[in-house]
N, CA, C and O atoms as a GROMACS GRO file, in nm:
protein
  576
    1UNK      N    1  -7.321   4.665   0.864
    1UNK     CA    2  -7.268   4.783   0.924
    1UNK      C    3  -7.264   4.894   0.818
    1UNK      O    4  -7.228   4.869   0.703
    2UNK      N    5  -7.298   5.012   0.857
    2UNK     CA    6  -7.290   5.127   0.767
    2UNK      C    7  -7.162   5.204   0.796
    2UNK      O    8  -7.126   5.224   0.912
    3UNK      N    9  -7.093   5.246   0.689
    3UNK     CA   10  -6.970   5.323   0.701
    3UNK      C   11  -6.982   5.445   0.610
    3UNK      O   12  -7.012   5.432   0.492
    4UNK      N   13  -6.959   5.563   0.667
    4UNK     CA   14  -6.962   5.686   0.587
    4UNK      C   15  -6.844   5.686   0.491
    4UNK      O   16  -6.732   5.649   0.527
    5UNK      N   17  -6.870   5.727   0.367
    5UNK     CA   18  -6.765   5.733   0.266
    5UNK      C   19  -6.788   5.854   0.176
    5UNK      O   20  -6.901   5.884   0.139
    6UNK      N   21  -6.680   5.921   0.142
    6UNK     CA   22  -6.682   6.025   0.039
    6UNK      C   23  -6.605   5.969  -0.079
    6UNK      O   24  -6.492   5.922  -0.065
    7UNK      N   25  -6.667   5.973  -0.195
    7UNK     CA   26  -6.605   5.919  -0.316
    7UNK      C   27  -6.576   6.034  -0.412
    7UNK      O   28  -6.666   6.085  -0.478
    8UNK      N   29  -6.448   6.074  -0.420
    8UNK     CA   30  -6.406   6.181  -0.511
    8UNK      C   31  -6.352   6.127  -0.642
    8UNK      O   32  -6.304   6.203  -0.726
    9UNK      N   33  -6.361   5.995  -0.660
    9UNK     CA   34  -6.312   5.933  -0.783
    9UNK      C   35  -6.425   5.927  -0.886
    9UNK      O   36  -6.540   5.960  -0.858
   10UNK      N   37  -6.388   5.883  -1.007
   10UNK     CA   38  -6.488   5.859  -1.112
   10UNK      C   39  -6.539   5.715  -1.105
   10UNK      O   40  -6.626   5.677  -1.184
   11UNK      N   41  -6.488   5.636  -1.011
   11UNK     CA   42  -6.520   5.494  -1.000
   11UNK      C   43  -6.638   5.471  -0.906
   11UNK      O   44  -6.668   5.553  -0.820
   12UNK      N   45  -6.703   5.357  -0.926
   12UNK     CA   46  -6.809   5.316  -0.833
   12UNK      C   47  -6.745   5.283  -0.699
   12UNK      O   48  -6.625   5.256  -0.691
   13UNK      N   49  -6.825   5.285  -0.594
   13UNK     CA   50  -6.775   5.245  -0.463
   13UNK      C   51  -6.734   5.099  -0.465
   13UNK      O   52  -6.790   5.019  -0.539
   14UNK      N   53  -6.635   5.063  -0.383
   14UNK     CA   54  -6.599   4.921  -0.371
   14UNK      C   55  -6.721   4.841  -0.328
   14UNK      O   56  -6.805   4.888  -0.252
   15UNK      N   57  -6.730   4.719  -0.379
   15UNK     CA   58  -6.842   4.633  -0.343
   15UNK      C   59  -6.796   4.488  -0.340
   15UNK      O   60  -6.691   4.454  -0.396
   16UNK      N   61  -6.875   4.404  -0.276
   16UNK     CA   62  -6.844   4.261  -0.268
   16UNK      C   63  -6.882   4.196  -0.401
   16UNK      O   64  -6.994   4.214  -0.450
   17UNK      N   65  -6.789   4.120  -0.459
   17UNK     CA   66  -6.813   4.055  -0.589
   17UNK      C   67  -6.904   3.933  -0.577
   17UNK      O   68  -6.976   3.901  -0.671
   18UNK      N   69  -6.901   3.865  -0.462
   18UNK     CA   70  -6.985   3.748  -0.440
   18UNK      C   71  -7.047   3.759  -0.302
   18UNK      O   72  -6.997   3.833  -0.218
   19UNK      N   73  -7.156   3.686  -0.275
   19UNK     CA   74  -7.224   3.697  -0.146
   19UNK      C   75  -7.138   3.662  -0.024
   19UNK      O   76  -7.166   3.712   0.085
   20UNK      N   77  -7.036   3.580  -0.039
   20UNK     CA   78  -6.954   3.540   0.077
   20UNK      C   79  -6.814   3.601   0.076
   20UNK      O   80  -6.727   3.559   0.153
   21UNK      N   81  -6.791   3.699  -0.010
   21UNK     CA   82  -6.661   3.766  -0.016
   21UNK      C   83  -6.634   3.842   0.113
   21UNK      O   84  -6.724   3.905   0.168
   22UNK      N   85  -6.510   3.835   0.162
   22UNK     CA   86  -6.469   3.913   0.278
   22UNK      C   87  -6.419   4.051   0.237
   22UNK      O   88  -6.434   4.148   0.312
   23UNK      N   89  -6.360   4.059   0.119
   23UNK     CA   90  -6.302   4.184   0.072
   23UNK      C   91  -6.377   4.245  -0.044
   23UNK      O   92  -6.446   4.176  -0.120
   24UNK      N   93  -6.361   4.376  -0.056
   24UNK     CA   94  -6.419   4.453  -0.167
   24UNK      C   95  -6.304   4.508  -0.251
   24UNK      O   96  -6.209   4.566  -0.197
   25UNK      N   97  -6.311   4.490  -0.381
   25UNK     CA   98  -6.206   4.543  -0.467
   25UNK      C   99  -6.215   4.695  -0.473
   25UNK      O  100  -6.323   4.752  -0.485
   26UNK      N  101  -6.098   4.760  -0.465
   26UNK     CA  102  -6.089   4.905  -0.474
   26UNK      C  103  -6.014   4.940  -0.602
   26UNK      O  104  -5.922   4.868  -0.642
   27UNK      N  105  -6.052   5.049  -0.665
   27UNK     CA  106  -5.998   5.087  -0.795
   27UNK      C  107  -5.904   5.207  -0.787
   27UNK      O  108  -5.915   5.291  -0.698
   28UNK      N  109  -5.811   5.212  -0.882
   28UNK     CA  110  -5.716   5.323  -0.891
   28UNK      C  111  -5.786   5.449  -0.941
   28UNK      O  112  -5.857   5.445  -1.041
   29UNK      N  113  -5.767   5.559  -0.871
   29UNK     CA  114  -5.821   5.688  -0.914
   29UNK      C  115  -5.708   5.766  -0.981
   29UNK      O  116  -5.644   5.851  -0.919
   30UNK      N  117  -5.686   5.734  -1.108
   30UNK     CA  118  -5.576   5.793  -1.184
   30UNK      C  119  -5.630   5.869  -1.304
   30UNK      O  120  -5.731   5.830  -1.363
   31UNK      N  121  -5.563   5.978  -1.342
   31UNK     CA  122  -5.600   6.050  -1.464
   31UNK      C  123  -5.528   5.990  -1.585
   31UNK      O  124  -5.573   6.006  -1.698
   32UNK      N  125  -5.417   5.921  -1.559
   32UNK     CA  126  -5.345   5.851  -1.666
   32UNK      C  127  -5.277   5.728  -1.607
   32UNK      O  128  -5.260   5.718  -1.485
   33UNK      N  129  -5.240   5.636  -1.693
   33UNK     CA  130  -5.179   5.510  -1.649
   33UNK      C  131  -5.047   5.535  -1.577
   33UNK      O  132  -4.976   5.633  -1.604
   34UNK      N  133  -5.016   5.446  -1.485
   34UNK     CA  134  -4.889   5.450  -1.411
   34UNK      C  135  -4.820   5.316  -1.433
   34UNK      O  136  -4.880   5.211  -1.411
   35UNK      N  137  -4.694   5.318  -1.477
   35UNK     CA  138  -4.619   5.195  -1.498
   35UNK      C  139  -4.519   5.176  -1.385
   35UNK      O  140  -4.438   5.264  -1.355
   36UNK      N  141  -4.527   5.059  -1.323
   36UNK     CA  142  -4.433   5.022  -1.218
   36UNK      C  143  -4.321   4.938  -1.281
   36UNK      O  144  -4.347   4.834  -1.342
   37UNK      N  145  -4.200   4.984  -1.266
   37UNK     CA  146  -4.084   4.908  -1.314
   37UNK      C  147  -4.067   4.785  -1.225
   37UNK      O  148  -4.122   4.782  -1.115
   38UNK      N  149  -3.993   4.684  -1.270
   38UNK     CA  150  -3.963   4.572  -1.183
   38UNK      C  151  -3.902   4.621  -1.051
   38UNK      O  152  -3.811   4.703  -1.051
   39UNK      N  153  -3.954   4.570  -0.941
   39UNK     CA  154  -3.917   4.608  -0.806
   39UNK      C  155  -3.953   4.753  -0.772
   39UNK      O  156  -3.910   4.806  -0.669
   40UNK      N  157  -4.032   4.816  -0.858
   40UNK     CA  158  -4.077   4.952  -0.832
   40UNK      C  159  -4.199   4.954  -0.740
   40UNK      O  160  -4.266   4.852  -0.721
   41UNK      N  161  -4.225   5.070  -0.686
   41UNK     CA  162  -4.342   5.087  -0.600
   41UNK      C  163  -4.401   5.226  -0.624
   41UNK      O  164  -4.333   5.317  -0.669
   42UNK      N  165  -4.530   5.238  -0.593
   42UNK     CA  166  -4.598   5.367  -0.610
   42UNK      C  167  -4.715   5.375  -0.513
   42UNK      O  168  -4.776   5.273  -0.479
   43UNK      N  169  -4.746   5.495  -0.471
   43UNK     CA  170  -4.861   5.522  -0.386
   43UNK      C  171  -4.976   5.558  -0.479
   43UNK      O  172  -4.975   5.664  -0.543
   44UNK      N  173  -5.076   5.470  -0.487
   44UNK     CA  174  -5.186   5.486  -0.583
   44UNK      C  175  -5.310   5.538  -0.510
   44UNK      O  176  -5.357   5.475  -0.415
   45UNK      N  177  -5.363   5.652  -0.553
   45UNK     CA  178  -5.483   5.706  -0.489
   45UNK      C  179  -5.608   5.629  -0.527
   45UNK      O  180  -5.616   5.569  -0.635
   46UNK      N  181  -5.707   5.631  -0.438
   46UNK     CA  182  -5.837   5.567  -0.467
   46UNK      C  183  -5.950   5.668  -0.477
   46UNK      O  184  -6.057   5.635  -0.530
   47UNK      N  185  -5.930   5.789  -0.427
   47UNK     CA  186  -6.036   5.889  -0.426
   47UNK      C  187  -6.138   5.867  -0.316
   47UNK      O  188  -6.240   5.935  -0.312
   48UNK      N  189  -6.112   5.772  -0.226
   48UNK     CA  190  -6.206   5.739  -0.119
   48UNK      C  191  -6.157   5.794   0.015
   48UNK      O  192  -6.038   5.794   0.046
   49UNK      N  193  -6.254   5.842   0.094
   49UNK     CA  194  -6.231   5.891   0.229
   49UNK      C  195  -6.337   5.824   0.315
   49UNK      O  196  -6.455   5.826   0.279
   50UNK      N  197  -6.298   5.764   0.427
   50UNK     CA  198  -6.393   5.686   0.506
   50UNK      C  199  -6.394   5.730   0.652
   50UNK      O  200  -6.298   5.789   0.703
   51UNK      N  201  -6.506   5.701   0.717
   51UNK     CA  202  -6.520   5.722   0.861
   51UNK      C  203  -6.564   5.590   0.922
   51UNK      O  204  -6.682   5.556   0.925
   52UNK      N  205  -6.465   5.517   0.972
   52UNK     CA  206  -6.492   5.386   1.032
   52UNK      C  207  -6.537   5.404   1.177
   52UNK      O  208  -6.495   5.498   1.243
   53UNK      N  209  -6.622   5.314   1.226
   53UNK     CA  210  -6.660   5.321   1.367
   53UNK      C  211  -6.542   5.283   1.457
   53UNK      O  212  -6.453   5.210   1.416
   54UNK      N  213  -6.544   5.334   1.580
   54UNK     CA  214  -6.442   5.298   1.679
   54UNK      C  215  -6.440   5.147   1.696
   54UNK      O  216  -6.546   5.083   1.696
   55UNK      N  217  -6.321   5.090   1.711
   55UNK     CA  218  -6.308   4.945   1.728
   55UNK      C  219  -6.296   4.869   1.597
   55UNK      O  220  -6.294   4.746   1.597
   56UNK      N  221  -6.289   4.941   1.484
   56UNK     CA  222  -6.276   4.878   1.353
   56UNK      C  223  -6.157   4.936   1.279
   56UNK      O  224  -6.116   5.050   1.304
   57UNK      N  225  -6.102   4.857   1.188
   57UNK     CA  226  -5.998   4.902   1.095
   57UNK      C  227  -6.038   4.856   0.955
   57UNK      O  228  -6.121   4.767   0.939
   58UNK      N  229  -5.979   4.918   0.856
   58UNK     CA  230  -5.996   4.871   0.719
   58UNK      C  231  -5.859   4.824   0.673
   58UNK      O  232  -5.764   4.901   0.669
   59UNK      N  233  -5.850   4.696   0.638
   59UNK     CA  234  -5.724   4.639   0.591
   59UNK      C  235  -5.719   4.650   0.439
   59UNK      O  236  -5.817   4.624   0.369
   60UNK      N  237  -5.602   4.689   0.389
   60UNK     CA  238  -5.577   4.697   0.245
   60UNK      C  239  -5.489   4.579   0.210
   60UNK      O  240  -5.376   4.570   0.257
   61UNK      N  241  -5.541   4.489   0.129
   61UNK     CA  242  -5.472   4.364   0.097
   61UNK      C  243  -5.452   4.350  -0.054
   61UNK      O  244  -5.524   4.412  -0.133
   62UNK      N  245  -5.353   4.270  -0.094
   62UNK     CA  246  -5.332   4.245  -0.237
   62UNK      C  247  -5.450   4.169  -0.298
   62UNK      O  248  -5.522   4.097  -0.227
   63UNK      N  249  -5.469   4.184  -0.426
   63UNK     CA  250  -5.562   4.100  -0.500
   63UNK      C  251  -5.484   3.976  -0.544
   63UNK      O  252  -5.376   3.988  -0.602
   64UNK      N  253  -5.537   3.860  -0.515
   64UNK     CA  254  -5.462   3.736  -0.540
   64UNK      C  255  -5.430   3.716  -0.688
   64UNK      O  256  -5.322   3.666  -0.720
   65UNK      N  257  -5.519   3.752  -0.776
   65UNK     CA  258  -5.494   3.735  -0.919
   65UNK      C  259  -5.378   3.821  -0.967
   65UNK      O  260  -5.294   3.774  -1.044
   66UNK      N  261  -5.372   3.948  -0.922
   66UNK     CA  262  -5.261   4.035  -0.961
   66UNK      C  263  -5.130   3.985  -0.902
   66UNK      O  264  -5.025   3.994  -0.966
   67UNK      N  265  -5.136   3.932  -0.781
   67UNK     CA  266  -5.014   3.880  -0.718
   67UNK      C  267  -4.964   3.755  -0.790
   67UNK      O  268  -4.845   3.745  -0.822
   68UNK      N  269  -5.053   3.661  -0.817
   68UNK     CA  270  -5.013   3.534  -0.879
   68UNK      C  271  -4.970   3.551  -1.025
   68UNK      O  272  -4.871   3.491  -1.068
   69UNK      N  273  -5.044   3.631  -1.100
   69UNK     CA  274  -5.017   3.643  -1.244
   69UNK      C  275  -4.908   3.745  -1.277
   69UNK      O  276  -4.833   3.727  -1.374
   70UNK      N  277  -4.899   3.854  -1.196
   70UNK     CA  278  -4.810   3.964  -1.234
   70UNK      C  279  -4.710   4.005  -1.127
   70UNK      O  280  -4.628   4.094  -1.151
   71UNK      N  281  -4.713   3.944  -1.010
   71UNK     CA  282  -4.621   3.980  -0.904
   71UNK      C  283  -4.651   4.114  -0.838
   71UNK      O  284  -4.564   4.172  -0.774
   72UNK      N  285  -4.773   4.162  -0.854
   72UNK     CA  286  -4.813   4.290  -0.796
   72UNK      C  287  -4.869   4.268  -0.657
   72UNK      O  288  -4.956   4.182  -0.638
   73UNK      N  289  -4.821   4.344  -0.559
   73UNK     CA  290  -4.866   4.325  -0.422
   73UNK      C  291  -4.880   4.458  -0.350
   73UNK      O  292  -4.831   4.560  -0.398
   74UNK      N  293  -4.946   4.455  -0.236
   74UNK     CA  294  -4.954   4.571  -0.148
   74UNK      C  295  -4.830   4.562  -0.058
   74UNK      O  296  -4.814   4.465   0.015
   75UNK      N  297  -4.746   4.662  -0.064
   75UNK     CA  298  -4.615   4.653  -0.001
   75UNK      C  299  -4.622   4.637   0.150
   75UNK      O  300  -4.544   4.560   0.206
   76UNK      N  301  -4.710   4.704   0.217
   76UNK     CA  302  -4.719   4.694   0.364
   76UNK      C  303  -4.836   4.606   0.404
   76UNK      O  304  -4.908   4.635   0.500
   77UNK      N  305  -4.854   4.499   0.333
   77UNK     CA  306  -4.971   4.413   0.347
   77UNK      C  307  -4.978   4.343   0.482
   77UNK      O  308  -4.879   4.286   0.527
   78UNK      N  309  -5.094   4.345   0.546
   78UNK     CA  310  -5.205   4.432   0.507
   78UNK      C  311  -5.184   4.572   0.560
   78UNK      O  312  -5.142   4.592   0.675
   79UNK      N  313  -5.212   4.670   0.476
   79UNK     CA  314  -5.212   4.807   0.522
   79UNK      C  315  -5.332   4.830   0.612
   79UNK      O  316  -5.434   4.762   0.596
   80UNK      N  317  -5.322   4.921   0.705
   80UNK     CA  318  -5.431   4.947   0.798
   80UNK      C  319  -5.478   5.091   0.786
   80UNK      O  320  -5.399   5.184   0.792
   81UNK      N  321  -5.609   5.107   0.768
   81UNK     CA  322  -5.674   5.238   0.777
   81UNK      C  323  -5.740   5.242   0.915
   81UNK      O  324  -5.832   5.164   0.942
   82UNK      N  325  -5.694   5.331   1.001
   82UNK     CA  326  -5.747   5.342   1.136
   82UNK      C  327  -5.878   5.421   1.138
   82UNK      O  328  -5.906   5.499   1.048
   83UNK      N  329  -5.956   5.399   1.244
   83UNK     CA  330  -6.088   5.463   1.256
   83UNK      C  331  -6.078   5.615   1.267
   83UNK      O  332  -6.174   5.684   1.235
   84UNK      N  333  -5.965   5.668   1.312
   84UNK     CA  334  -5.954   5.814   1.324
   84UNK      C  335  -5.886   5.880   1.204
   84UNK      O  336  -5.865   6.001   1.205
   85UNK      N  337  -5.852   5.804   1.100
   85UNK     CA  338  -5.791   5.859   0.979
   85UNK      C  339  -5.899   5.916   0.888
   85UNK      O  340  -5.999   5.849   0.862
   86UNK      N  341  -5.881   6.037   0.840
   86UNK     CA  342  -5.980   6.101   0.753
   86UNK      C  343  -5.923   6.141   0.616
   86UNK      O  344  -5.991   6.205   0.537
   87UNK      N  345  -5.799   6.104   0.590
   87UNK     CA  346  -5.739   6.136   0.461
   87UNK      C  347  -5.781   6.036   0.354
   87UNK      O  348  -5.857   5.943   0.380
   88UNK      N  349  -5.731   6.057   0.235
   88UNK     CA  350  -5.762   5.969   0.123
   88UNK      C  351  -5.701   5.831   0.144
   88UNK      O  352  -5.588   5.819   0.190
   89UNK      N  353  -5.777   5.728   0.113
   89UNK     CA  354  -5.725   5.591   0.116
   89UNK      C  355  -5.635   5.575  -0.006
   89UNK      O  356  -5.678   5.593  -0.120
   90UNK      N  357  -5.510   5.540   0.019
   90UNK     CA  358  -5.413   5.517  -0.089
   90UNK      C  359  -5.353   5.378  -0.069
   90UNK      O  360  -5.352   5.325   0.041
   91UNK      N  361  -5.304   5.322  -0.178
   91UNK     CA  362  -5.252   5.185  -0.177
   91UNK      C  363  -5.106   5.189  -0.221
   91UNK      O  364  -5.074   5.243  -0.327
   92UNK      N  365  -5.017   5.131  -0.140
   92UNK     CA  366  -4.876   5.120  -0.177
   92UNK      C  367  -4.860   4.992  -0.257
   92UNK      O  368  -4.857   4.882  -0.201
   93UNK      N  369  -4.850   5.005  -0.388
   93UNK     CA  370  -4.834   4.888  -0.475
   93UNK      C  371  -4.687   4.868  -0.507
   93UNK      O  372  -4.612   4.964  -0.527
   94UNK      N  373  -4.645   4.741  -0.512
   94UNK     CA  374  -4.508   4.706  -0.549
   94UNK      C  375  -4.512   4.599  -0.656
   94UNK      O  376  -4.593   4.506  -0.652
   95UNK      N  377  -4.423   4.613  -0.752
   95UNK     CA  378  -4.410   4.516  -0.860
   95UNK      C  379  -4.291   4.426  -0.829
   95UNK      O  380  -4.175   4.465  -0.845
   96UNK      N  381  -4.320   4.304  -0.783
   96UNK     CA  382  -4.214   4.210  -0.747
   96UNK      C  383  -4.171   4.122  -0.864
   96UNK      O  384  -4.093   4.029  -0.846
   97UNK      N  385  -4.221   4.152  -0.982
   97UNK     CA  386  -4.186   4.070  -1.100
   97UNK      C  387  -4.063   4.127  -1.169
   97UNK      O  388  -4.005   4.226  -1.125
   98UNK      N  389  -4.025   4.063  -1.279
   98UNK     CA  390  -3.910   4.110  -1.357
   98UNK      C  391  -3.953   4.184  -1.483
   98UNK      O  392  -3.871   4.211  -1.571
   99UNK      N  393  -4.083   4.218  -1.493
   99UNK     CA  394  -4.133   4.293  -1.608
   99UNK      C  395  -4.217   4.411  -1.559
   99UNK      O  396  -4.280   4.402  -1.454
  100UNK      N  397  -4.219   4.521  -1.634
  100UNK     CA  398  -4.301   4.636  -1.595
  100UNK      C  399  -4.449   4.598  -1.590
  100UNK      O  400  -4.494   4.510  -1.663
  101UNK      N  401  -4.524   4.667  -1.504
  101UNK     CA  402  -4.668   4.646  -1.494
  101UNK      C  403  -4.735   4.783  -1.499
  101UNK      O  404  -4.697   4.874  -1.425
  102UNK      N  405  -4.835   4.797  -1.586
  102UNK     CA  406  -4.906   4.923  -1.602
  102UNK      C  407  -5.041   4.918  -1.532
  102UNK      O  408  -5.121   4.827  -1.556
  103UNK      N  409  -5.065   5.016  -1.447
  103UNK     CA  410  -5.192   5.030  -1.376
  103UNK      C  411  -5.275   5.134  -1.452
  103UNK      O  412  -5.234   5.249  -1.467
  104UNK      N  413  -5.389   5.091  -1.499
  104UNK     CA  414  -5.478   5.178  -1.576
  104UNK      C  415  -5.575   5.251  -1.485
  104UNK      O  416  -5.610   5.199  -1.378
  105UNK      N  417  -5.620   5.370  -1.524
  105UNK     CA  418  -5.723   5.439  -1.445
  105UNK      C  419  -5.846   5.348  -1.428
  105UNK      O  420  -5.892   5.287  -1.523
  106UNK      N  421  -5.897   5.341  -1.307
  106UNK     CA  422  -6.016   5.260  -1.278
  106UNK      C  423  -5.988   5.113  -1.258
  106UNK      O  424  -6.082   5.037  -1.231
  107UNK      N  425  -5.864   5.069  -1.270
  107UNK     CA  426  -5.830   4.927  -1.253
  107UNK      C  427  -5.843   4.886  -1.107
  107UNK      O  428  -5.811   4.964  -1.017
  108UNK      N  429  -5.889   4.763  -1.084
  108UNK     CA  430  -5.897   4.709  -0.949
  108UNK      C  431  -5.755   4.677  -0.903
  108UNK      O  432  -5.685   4.598  -0.966
  109UNK      N  433  -5.712   4.738  -0.793
  109UNK     CA  434  -5.572   4.728  -0.753
  109UNK      C  435  -5.550   4.658  -0.619
  109UNK      O  436  -5.439   4.613  -0.591
  110UNK      N  437  -5.652   4.649  -0.536
  110UNK     CA  438  -5.637   4.589  -0.403
  110UNK      C  439  -5.775   4.553  -0.353
  110UNK      O  440  -5.876   4.580  -0.419
  111UNK      N  441  -5.779   4.491  -0.236
  111UNK     CA  442  -5.909   4.465  -0.174
  111UNK      C  443  -5.910   4.523  -0.034
  111UNK      O  444  -5.807   4.532   0.032
  112UNK      N  445  -6.028   4.562   0.009
  112UNK     CA  446  -6.048   4.623   0.140
  112UNK      C  447  -6.130   4.528   0.227
  112UNK      O  448  -6.233   4.477   0.184
  113UNK      N  449  -6.084   4.505   0.349
  113UNK     CA  450  -6.155   4.422   0.446
  113UNK      C  451  -6.174   4.505   0.572
  113UNK      O  452  -6.077   4.553   0.630
  114UNK      N  453  -6.298   4.523   0.614
  114UNK     CA  454  -6.326   4.594   0.739
  114UNK      C  455  -6.336   4.489   0.849
  114UNK      O  456  -6.410   4.392   0.838
  115UNK      N  457  -6.259   4.511   0.957
  115UNK     CA  458  -6.251   4.411   1.064
  115UNK      C  459  -6.253   4.478   1.201
  115UNK      O  460  -6.200   4.587   1.220
  116UNK      N  461  -6.316   4.409   1.295
  116UNK     CA  462  -6.315   4.453   1.434
  116UNK      C  463  -6.177   4.422   1.493
  116UNK      O  464  -6.113   4.324   1.455
  117UNK      N  465  -6.133   4.505   1.584
  117UNK     CA  466  -6.007   4.478   1.653
  117UNK      C  467  -6.020   4.514   1.799
  117UNK      O  468  -6.111   4.588   1.839
  118UNK      N  469  -5.930   4.461   1.877
  118UNK     CA  470  -5.927   4.487   2.022
  118UNK      C  471  -5.810   4.578   2.054
  118UNK      O  472  -5.712   4.584   1.980
  119UNK      N  473  -5.820   4.648   2.164
  119UNK     CA  474  -5.708   4.726   2.218
  119UNK      C  475  -5.659   4.652   2.342
  119UNK      O  476  -5.739   4.601   2.420
  120UNK      N  477  -5.529   4.645   2.358
  120UNK     CA  478  -5.474   4.570   2.471
  120UNK      C  479  -5.418   4.664   2.576
  120UNK      O  480  -5.381   4.778   2.547
  121UNK      N  481  -5.413   4.614   2.696
  121UNK     CA  482  -5.344   4.680   2.804
  121UNK      C  483  -5.234   4.585   2.847
  121UNK      O  484  -5.262   4.475   2.894
  122UNK      N  485  -5.108   4.625   2.832
  122UNK     CA  486  -4.996   4.539   2.864
  122UNK      C  487  -4.988   4.517   3.016
  122UNK      O  488  -5.004   4.610   3.094
  123UNK      N  489  -4.962   4.393   3.053
  123UNK     CA  490  -4.939   4.357   3.192
  123UNK      C  491  -4.797   4.301   3.200
  123UNK      O  492  -4.772   4.188   3.158
  124UNK      N  493  -4.706   4.381   3.252
  124UNK     CA  494  -4.567   4.335   3.259
  124UNK      C  495  -4.555   4.219   3.356
  124UNK      O  496  -4.619   4.217   3.461
  125UNK      N  497  -4.472   4.121   3.318
  125UNK     CA  498  -4.458   3.999   3.396
  125UNK      C  499  -4.314   3.950   3.387
  125UNK      O  500  -4.240   3.988   3.296
  126UNK      N  501  -4.276   3.867   3.480
  126UNK     CA  502  -4.142   3.806   3.480
  126UNK      C  503  -4.142   3.672   3.409
  126UNK      O  504  -4.035   3.622   3.372
  127UNK      N  505  -4.261   3.611   3.388
  127UNK     CA  506  -4.269   3.478   3.325
  127UNK      C  507  -4.402   3.464   3.252
  127UNK      O  508  -4.499   3.532   3.282
  128UNK      N  509  -4.402   3.374   3.154
  128UNK     CA  510  -4.523   3.339   3.079
  128UNK      C  511  -4.557   3.193   3.107
  128UNK      O  512  -4.471   3.116   3.148
  129UNK      N  513  -4.684   3.156   3.086
  129UNK     CA  514  -4.724   3.018   3.110
  129UNK      C  515  -4.658   2.925   3.009
  129UNK      O  516  -4.626   2.966   2.898
  130UNK      N  517  -4.637   2.799   3.048
  130UNK     CA  518  -4.578   2.699   2.960
  130UNK      C  519  -4.683   2.646   2.862
  130UNK      O  520  -4.801   2.636   2.896
  131UNK      N  521  -4.638   2.614   2.740
  131UNK     CA  522  -4.724   2.549   2.640
  131UNK      C  523  -4.645   2.437   2.575
  131UNK      O  524  -4.523   2.428   2.592
  132UNK      N  525  -4.713   2.352   2.500
  132UNK     CA  526  -4.644   2.244   2.429
  132UNK      C  527  -4.546   2.301   2.327
  132UNK      O  528  -4.437   2.247   2.308
  133UNK      N  529  -4.585   2.410   2.260
  133UNK     CA  530  -4.501   2.470   2.157
  133UNK      C  531  -4.382   2.545   2.218
  133UNK      O  532  -4.272   2.542   2.164
  134UNK      N  533  -4.406   2.612   2.329
  134UNK     CA  534  -4.299   2.690   2.391
  134UNK      C  535  -4.253   2.802   2.301
  134UNK      O  536  -4.336   2.874   2.245
  135UNK      N  537  -4.122   2.819   2.285
  135UNK     CA  538  -4.065   2.926   2.206
  135UNK      C  539  -4.043   2.885   2.060
  135UNK      O  540  -3.985   2.961   1.983
  136UNK      N  541  -4.088   2.765   2.022
  136UNK     CA  542  -4.068   2.719   1.884
  136UNK      C  543  -4.143   2.805   1.784
  136UNK      O  544  -4.260   2.836   1.804
  137UNK      N  545  -4.077   2.843   1.679
  137UNK     CA  546  -4.137   2.924   1.573
  137UNK      C  547  -4.054   2.915   1.447
  137UNK      O  548  -3.954   2.844   1.444
  138UNK      N  549  -4.095   2.984   1.345
  138UNK     CA  550  -4.019   2.992   1.221
  138UNK      C  551  -3.985   2.853   1.165
  138UNK      O  552  -3.870   2.824   1.134
  139UNK      N  553  -4.088   2.769   1.153
  139UNK     CA  554  -4.069   2.636   1.094
  139UNK      C  555  -4.038   2.528   1.194
  139UNK      O  556  -3.999   2.418   1.154
  140UNK      N  557  -4.053   2.554   1.323
  140UNK     CA  558  -4.018   2.455   1.423
  140UNK      C  559  -4.108   2.332   1.422
  140UNK      O  560  -4.071   2.229   1.479
  141UNK      N  561  -4.226   2.341   1.359
  141UNK     CA  562  -4.317   2.227   1.354
  141UNK      C  563  -4.312   2.154   1.221
  141UNK      O  564  -4.394   2.066   1.196
  142UNK      N  565  -4.218   2.189   1.136
  142UNK     CA  566  -4.207   2.122   1.006
  142UNK      C  567  -4.135   2.212   0.907
  142UNK      O  568  -4.069   2.309   0.946
  143UNK      N  569  -4.149   2.181   0.780
  143UNK     CA  570  -4.077   2.250   0.675
  143UNK      C  571  -4.115   2.398   0.662
  143UNK      O  572  -4.028   2.483   0.642
  144UNK      N  573  -4.244   2.428   0.672
  144UNK     CA  574  -4.286   2.565   0.645
  144UNK      C  575  -4.335   2.630   0.765
  144UNK      O  576  -4.376   2.746   0.760
   0.00000   0.00000   0.00000
């Protein structure tokens, strides 16, 4: 699929790191480093503007390495870029660790996944069909 993109950053366009990757790493478009205090958050620009086709969204997800090693995550994960949005793609990063984390200009900060989605039409009803699970949730099938 082709997607129109304007790149106002100094960074290369996001790309797939391996042939079977679902996400593309996106980089911070910063003129200087930004340090996130423990439990701090910041809106980090990417310099990218996209035009997605109707019926698609771009999800902004955490990078697993930054999350596991440093406690850095995308706060509204996954963030959604809608097909009619034309502003700059920005990433809400949060530092969930107990130590400051510095984001350098050009650093890979999140991953982008383009996905098809459906639109629903609600049908109001007085009852739902029965299932084996029923209303069980939040660990009802075991520990987690």
